[in-house]
C-alpha atoms as one frame of an Amber mdcrd trajectory, in Angstrom:
protein
   3.773  -4.522  -9.838   1.900  -3.382  -7.261  -1.787  -2.288  -7.050  -4.585
  -1.267  -4.195  -7.806  -2.688  -4.671  -9.994   0.600  -4.046 -13.221  -1.767
  -3.666 -11.214  -3.740  -0.563  -9.557  -0.534   1.291 -11.759   1.304   4.130
  -8.964   3.748   3.650  -8.273   4.481   7.428  -6.730   7.635   8.236  -3.336
   7.436   9.363  -3.403   3.794   6.636  -1.499   1.126   8.824   1.015   0.349
   5.225   2.476   3.826   4.945   4.607   2.604   8.327   5.206  -0.269   6.950
   7.480   0.791   4.439  11.216   0.978   4.938  11.824   2.501   2.176   8.999
   4.839   1.414   7.225   3.716  -1.176   3.499   3.793   0.522   2.123   7.468
   1.622  -1.142   8.061   1.653  -4.048  10.440  -1.187  -6.047  12.981   0.258
  -8.846  10.643  -0.598  -7.092   8.007   1.660  -5.564   5.146  -0.377  -2.908
   4.694  -0.044  -0.094   5.240  -2.985   2.299   3.382  -4.207   5.666   4.794
  -5.376   6.596   2.350  -7.707  10.328   4.471  -8.147  11.062   3.382  -4.016
   9.280   0.541  -3.840  11.856  -2.748  -3.784   8.447  -5.566  -4.412   9.418
  -7.508  -0.639   6.317  -7.701  -0.254   6.177  -6.531   3.019   3.176  -4.277
   2.407   1.433  -7.721   0.597   1.317  -8.867   4.482   1.181  -6.462   6.375
  -2.523  -5.036   4.631  -4.819  -6.203   7.573  -7.478  -5.814   4.118  -6.469
  -7.477   1.639  -5.877  -4.953  -0.323  -2.541  -5.154  -1.912  -1.827  -7.429
  -4.630   0.968  -8.168  -6.932   0.246  -7.771 -11.057   2.294  -9.274 -13.635
């Protein structure tokens, strides 16, 4: 499961990860933090690699 480390995420608008998610699994909440839709996420690891702030991580 992917989680957002809110201490590392600067809440940029627009979040650079929204356009990286090929299946549309990431959107941006009204608070600016990325929201991961686990039903759409295919665990490809793309968001972990592409987050410039290393704010996305995999946890089991």
